[in-house]
C-alpha positions as CSV (number, residue, x, y, z in Angstrom):
1,M,100.7,72.2,102.2
2,P,102.2,72.9,105.7
3,L,100.3,76.1,106.5
4,N,97.5,74.1,108.3
5,L,95.6,77.2,109.4
6,F,92.1,76.2,108.4
7,R,90.7,72.7,109.1
8,G,87.3,73.1,107.5
9,Q,85.7,69.9,109.0
10,G,85.0,68.2,112.2
11,P,84.1,69.9,115.5
12,V,84.6,73.7,115.5
13,E,87.5,74.4,117.8
14,P,88.2,78.2,117.7
15,V,91.8,79.1,116.8
16,T,93.1,81.4,119.5
17,D,96.7,81.6,118.3
18,L,96.2,82.6,114.6
19,D,98.7,85.4,114.8
20,E,101.4,83.1,116.2
21,R,100.7,80.4,113.6
22,L,100.8,82.7,110.5
23,P,104.3,82.7,108.8
24,A,106.5,85.6,109.8
25,I,106.8,87.1,106.4
26,D,107.7,90.8,106.0
27,R,105.4,92.1,103.3
28,S,106.2,95.8,103.8
29,A,108.5,95.8,100.7
30,L,105.5,94.8,98.5
31,R,104.0,98.2,99.2
32,S,107.2,100.2,99.5
33,A,107.7,103.1,97.1
34,G,111.4,102.5,97.6
35,Q,111.2,99.1,95.9
36,Y,109.4,100.3,92.8
37,I,111.5,99.7,89.6
38,A,110.7,101.8,86.6
39,D,112.3,101.0,83.3
40,D,113.9,103.6,81.1
41,G,110.8,104.2,79.0
42,L,108.6,104.9,82.0
43,R,111.2,107.1,83.6
44,H,111.4,109.2,80.4
45,A,107.6,109.4,80.2
46,V,107.4,110.8,83.8
47,D,110.1,113.4,82.9
48,V,108.3,114.5,79.8
49,A,105.0,114.9,81.6
50,V,106.5,116.8,84.5
51,Y,108.5,119.1,82.2
52,L,105.5,119.9,80.0
53,G,103.1,120.1,83.0
54,L,100.7,117.6,81.3
55,P,99.0,114.6,82.8
56,L,100.7,111.3,82.3
57,L,98.3,108.7,80.9
58,L,99.4,105.2,81.7
59,T,98.0,102.1,80.1
60,G,98.9,98.4,80.5
61,E,97.5,95.2,81.9
62,P,96.2,95.2,85.4
63,G,98.9,94.5,87.9
64,T,101.8,96.0,85.9
65,G,102.4,98.8,88.5
66,K,100.5,101.7,87.0
67,T,98.9,102.7,90.2
68,Q,102.0,102.1,92.4
69,L,104.0,104.5,90.2
70,A,102.1,107.4,91.9
71,W,103.6,106.5,95.3
72,R,107.1,106.3,93.8
73,V,106.8,109.7,92.0
74,A,105.2,111.4,95.1
75,A,107.9,110.0,97.4
76,E,110.8,110.9,95.1
77,F,109.6,114.4,94.6
78,G,108.7,114.9,98.2
79,L,105.0,115.5,97.6
80,G,103.5,113.5,100.4
81,E,100.8,110.9,99.9
82,P,99.2,111.0,96.5
83,L,95.7,112.4,96.3
84,V,93.7,109.5,94.8
85,F,90.5,109.6,92.8
86,E,89.1,106.1,92.2
87,T,86.9,106.3,89.1
88,K,83.5,104.7,89.1
89,S,81.0,103.9,86.3
90,S,78.8,106.7,87.8
91,S,81.6,109.4,88.1
92,V,81.1,112.9,86.7
93,A,83.7,115.6,86.4
94,Q,82.7,117.5,89.5
95,D,83.4,114.4,91.6
96,L,87.1,114.8,90.9
97,L,86.9,118.4,92.2
98,Y,84.4,118.6,95.1
99,S,81.1,117.4,96.5
100,F,78.5,119.5,98.2
101,D,76.2,118.1,100.9
102,A,73.0,119.9,100.0
103,V,70.8,117.5,101.9
104,R,72.7,118.1,105.2
105,R,72.6,121.9,104.7
106,F,68.8,121.8,104.0
107,S,68.2,119.7,107.1
108,L,70.3,122.0,109.3
109,A,68.4,125.0,107.9
110,Q,65.2,123.5,109.4
111,V,66.9,123.1,112.7
112,K,68.2,126.6,112.7
113,A,65.0,128.2,111.6
114,G,64.5,129.9,115.0
115,A,68.1,131.0,115.6
116,D,69.2,134.6,115.3
117,E,70.4,135.6,111.8
118,A,74.1,135.7,112.6
119,E,74.2,132.3,114.2
120,R,72.1,130.9,111.3
121,D,74.5,132.4,108.7
122,R,77.5,130.9,110.4
123,A,75.8,127.4,110.7
124,L,74.7,127.5,107.1
125,D,77.9,128.9,105.6
126,P,78.1,126.9,102.3
127,R,81.8,126.3,102.8
128,R,80.9,124.0,105.7
129,F,79.2,121.6,103.3
130,V,81.9,121.4,100.6
131,R,84.3,118.4,100.6
132,Y,87.2,118.8,98.2
133,Q,88.3,115.8,96.2
134,A,91.6,114.9,94.7
135,L,92.1,117.5,92.0
136,G,90.2,120.2,93.8
137,Q,92.2,119.6,96.9
138,A,95.5,119.7,94.9
139,I,94.5,123.1,93.4
140,L,93.6,124.5,96.8
141,L,96.9,123.2,98.3
142,A,98.9,124.9,95.5
143,N,97.7,128.3,96.7
144,D,99.0,130.4,99.5
145,A,97.2,130.2,102.8
146,A,95.3,133.5,102.4
147,T,93.9,132.5,99.0
148,A,93.0,129.0,100.0
149,Q,91.4,130.0,103.4
150,A,88.6,131.8,101.6
151,W,87.5,128.5,100.1
152,L,87.7,126.5,103.3
153,P,85.2,126.1,106.2
154,P,85.7,128.6,109.1
155,G,88.0,127.1,111.6
156,A,89.6,124.6,109.1
157,P,93.4,124.0,109.5
158,A,95.3,126.6,107.6
159,P,97.2,125.2,104.5
160,A,100.9,125.8,103.9
161,A,101.7,129.5,103.9
162,E,103.3,129.5,100.5
163,G,101.2,126.6,99.0
164,R,102.7,123.3,97.8
165,R,102.7,121.0,94.8
166,S,100.8,117.7,95.1
167,L,100.4,114.5,93.0
168,V,96.9,113.5,91.9
169,L,96.2,110.0,90.8
170,I,93.0,109.4,88.6
171,D,92.8,105.7,88.8
172,E,91.1,103.6,86.0
173,I,89.6,106.5,84.1
174,D,88.2,104.1,81.5
175,K,85.6,103.0,84.0
176,A,83.9,106.4,83.8
177,P,81.2,107.4,81.3
178,R,82.6,108.6,78.0
179,D,81.8,112.3,78.7
180,F,83.9,112.3,81.9
181,P,87.3,112.9,80.3
182,N,85.9,115.6,78.0
183,D,84.2,117.4,80.9
184,L,87.6,117.6,82.6
185,L,89.4,119.3,79.8
186,N,89.3,122.9,81.2
187,E,90.1,121.8,84.7
188,I,93.1,119.8,83.6
189,D,94.2,122.3,81.0
190,R,93.9,125.4,83.1
191,R,94.1,123.8,86.5
192,R,91.2,125.8,87.9
193,F,87.6,125.3,88.9
194,R,84.7,126.9,90.7
195,V,82.3,125.7,93.4
196,A,78.9,126.7,92.1
197,E,77.5,126.8,95.6
198,L,80.0,129.4,96.6
199,G,79.6,131.8,93.6
200,D,81.1,132.4,90.3
201,D,84.8,132.9,91.3
202,Y,87.4,130.4,90.2
203,I,90.4,129.2,92.1
204,A,93.5,128.2,90.1
205,A,96.8,126.5,90.8
206,P,99.8,128.8,90.2
207,D,102.0,127.4,87.5
208,A,104.9,127.1,89.9
209,K,102.9,124.8,92.2
210,A,100.7,123.0,89.6
211,P,99.8,119.4,90.6
212,I,101.4,116.5,88.9
213,V,98.6,114.3,87.5
214,L,98.9,110.6,86.7
215,I,96.0,108.9,85.0
216,T,95.7,105.1,84.7
217,S,93.6,103.1,82.2
218,N,93.1,99.4,81.6
219,S,92.2,100.3,78.0
220,E,88.6,98.9,78.4
221,K,87.3,101.7,76.3
222,Q,88.8,104.3,73.9
223,L,89.3,107.7,75.4
224,P,88.3,110.8,73.5
225,D,90.8,112.3,71.1
226,A,90.5,115.8,72.6
227,F,91.5,114.4,76.0
228,L,94.4,112.3,74.6
229,R,95.8,115.4,73.0
230,R,96.3,117.0,76.5
231,C,98.2,114.0,77.9
232,V,101.6,112.4,77.7
233,F,101.0,108.7,76.9
234,H,103.0,105.7,78.0
235,H,102.1,102.0,77.8
236,I,103.7,99.7,80.3
237,E,104.6,96.4,78.7
238,P,104.6,93.2,80.7
239,P,108.1,92.7,82.0
240,D,110.5,90.1,80.6
241,D,112.1,87.3,82.7
242,E,115.0,89.4,83.9
243,R,112.8,92.4,85.0
244,L,110.3,90.0,86.6
245,A,113.1,88.5,88.7
246,Q,114.4,91.9,89.5
247,I,111.0,93.1,90.6
248,A,110.4,90.0,92.7
249,A,113.8,90.2,94.4
250,A,113.1,93.9,95.3
251,R,109.5,93.3,96.5
252,L,110.0,89.9,98.3
253,P,113.0,89.8,100.7
254,A,113.0,86.0,100.7
255,Y,113.9,86.0,97.0
256,R,116.8,88.4,97.2
257,G,119.9,86.7,95.9
258,R,117.9,85.1,93.1
259,P,117.4,81.6,94.5
260,R,116.8,78.8,92.1
261,L,113.0,78.7,92.8
262,L,112.7,82.3,91.6
263,G,114.1,81.7,88.1
264,D,112.0,78.5,87.7
265,A,108.8,80.2,88.9
266,V,109.3,83.2,86.6
267,A,109.9,81.0,83.6
268,F,106.8,79.0,84.4
269,F,104.8,82.2,84.9
270,Q,105.9,83.5,81.5
271,S,105.0,80.1,79.9
272,V,101.4,80.2,81.1
273,R,101.0,83.7,79.7
274,E,101.7,82.4,76.2
275,D,98.8,82.8,73.9
276,A,98.9,79.1,73.1
277,L,97.6,78.2,76.5
278,G,94.4,80.2,75.9
279,L,93.8,81.6,79.4
280,S,90.8,83.8,79.8
281,K,92.8,86.0,82.2
282,K,96.5,86.0,81.9
283,P,98.1,86.4,85.4
284,S,99.8,89.7,86.1
285,T,103.0,90.7,87.8
286,A,101.0,91.3,91.0
287,E,99.6,87.8,90.9
288,L,103.1,86.4,90.3
289,L,104.3,88.2,93.5
290,N,101.4,86.8,95.5
291,W,102.1,83.3,94.2
292,L,105.8,83.5,95.1
293,D,104.9,85.0,98.5
294,V,102.5,82.3,99.5
295,M,104.8,79.5,98.3
296,V,107.3,80.6,100.8
297,G,104.7,80.6,103.5
298,A,103.7,77.1,102.4
299,G,107.2,75.8,103.0
300,A,108.7,75.9,99.5
301,R,112.4,75.4,99.4
302,L,114.1,78.4,97.7
303,D,117.1,76.4,96.7
304,Q,115.1,73.7,94.9
305,A,113.6,73.7,91.4
306,L,109.9,74.3,90.9
307,K,109.6,70.8,89.4
308,A,110.6,69.3,92.7
309,Q,107.9,71.2,94.6
310,Q,105.0,70.9,92.2
311,Q,102.4,70.0,94.8
312,T,103.2,73.0,96.9
313,A,103.1,75.2,93.8
314,A,99.8,73.6,92.7
315,D,98.2,74.2,96.2
316,C,99.0,77.9,95.8
317,L,97.6,78.4,92.3
318,G,94.6,80.2,93.6
319,A,96.9,83.2,93.9
320,L,97.8,83.0,90.2
321,C,94.7,81.8,88.4
322,K,91.2,83.4,88.7
323,T,88.9,81.1,86.8
324,V,88.2,77.4,87.0
325,D,89.3,76.7,83.4
326,D,92.5,78.7,83.8
327,R,93.4,76.8,86.9
328,V,92.9,73.5,85.2
329,A,95.0,74.6,82.3
330,V,97.8,76.0,84.5
331,A,97.7,72.9,86.7
332,E,98.2,70.7,83.7
333,R,101.1,72.8,82.5
334,L,102.6,72.6,86.0
335,A,102.3,68.8,86.1
336,A,104.2,68.6,82.8
337,W,106.8,71.3,83.7
338,Q,110.4,70.2,83.2
339,G,112.0,73.5,84.1
340,P,113.0,76.6,82.1
341,Q,114.3,74.5,79.3
342,G,110.9,72.7,79.0
343,R,109.0,75.9,78.7
344,S,106.8,74.5,75.9
345,A,106.0,71.4,77.8
346,G,102.4,70.4,78.2
C-alpha cells in the first residue's frame, strides 16, 4: 500500500510534512449538494410533501443519502443551510423547539441582588436565557421582524423584515423515546409553540412561510400511527449497479468517465451485500464511496480491473467492513473474485 504515512514501529521520528505527503484528492464533491442524485421516486416524494405542507419521513439503510437530501432541497429552494436537530435517546419534544438556561438565570439573580430594579429586570429578562432550536428557530424566522423581535433577546440581530421559509432536518427520530414523536404532533401540525418561561402566548409560522420539514429514520423502532398519519413517507432503496456508478462518478471526480475499476468495484460491492454472505452489517453507499476514494489514494489504477489490484483493495477494506467477521468474509470473497461475471465466486 503506497500511502506510507504511518510507520508504527521503530524510533519515533515526528512527521513534519504530513500535509505534503497526503494525496491531493478533491473531496469537496462528496459533500456538495450539487452532486446529490435523487431518483424519480424520491423527487416525487419531496414534491408531494412540499405541496401538502407535511413533513417528509425518510427511511432506508444508513448511508443511503437520507440526511444529505436536506442540503440538496435547501440549496435548490434557496433556503440557506438546513436547521438540524440531531435526535438523542434522551430527547424530549421541547428540545426541538427551545432550551431555557434556568441555572444561569438563577445564578445571575444572586449577582444582581443589589442592583437597581430596572438594571436587574434588564439583566434577568427571560428572553436572554432562551436558545431556539431547529423547529423553533424556523418558526421564528418565518415571521416578520416585528413579530419575531418580541421573542428574541434585547439587542439580538433583527430577522428578515418579511420573514422567510427554512428547512428543518430532524435526523434519526427513531433514536428518541417513543413519546417524542407524539409530543410533537401539535407543533408539526399547527407549526406553532410557546415558551413557558415567557408566558402563555404562542408564536406560529404563517402558512406562506411554513418550514419544510424532513425527518429521517433508520427504522430501529416503529413510529406511532398518529405521527405517521401526519407525514409523507418514502423509503430509499439501496441503489442498483447503474445508480451506484452514477453516484460514485458524481461524488468522486477521479471516477468520472466510468473507468474500469469503478464497474468492477461496484459489482464486487453488490456481491458482498448479498444475503448469502451473511454479513452482520452490510456496507452502505457511503462506505462504498470511502472505499473507492481511499483506493485512489493508495495508488489503484483506474484503468485496471479490481482482480489485478486485489492487495490494494484488501488493504483498504477497513473503509468497507466494520466487524472482524465481516472483514474476513469480504476478504475471502475478494481473493476469489473473478470480476463482474464471477459475482457468485467464493
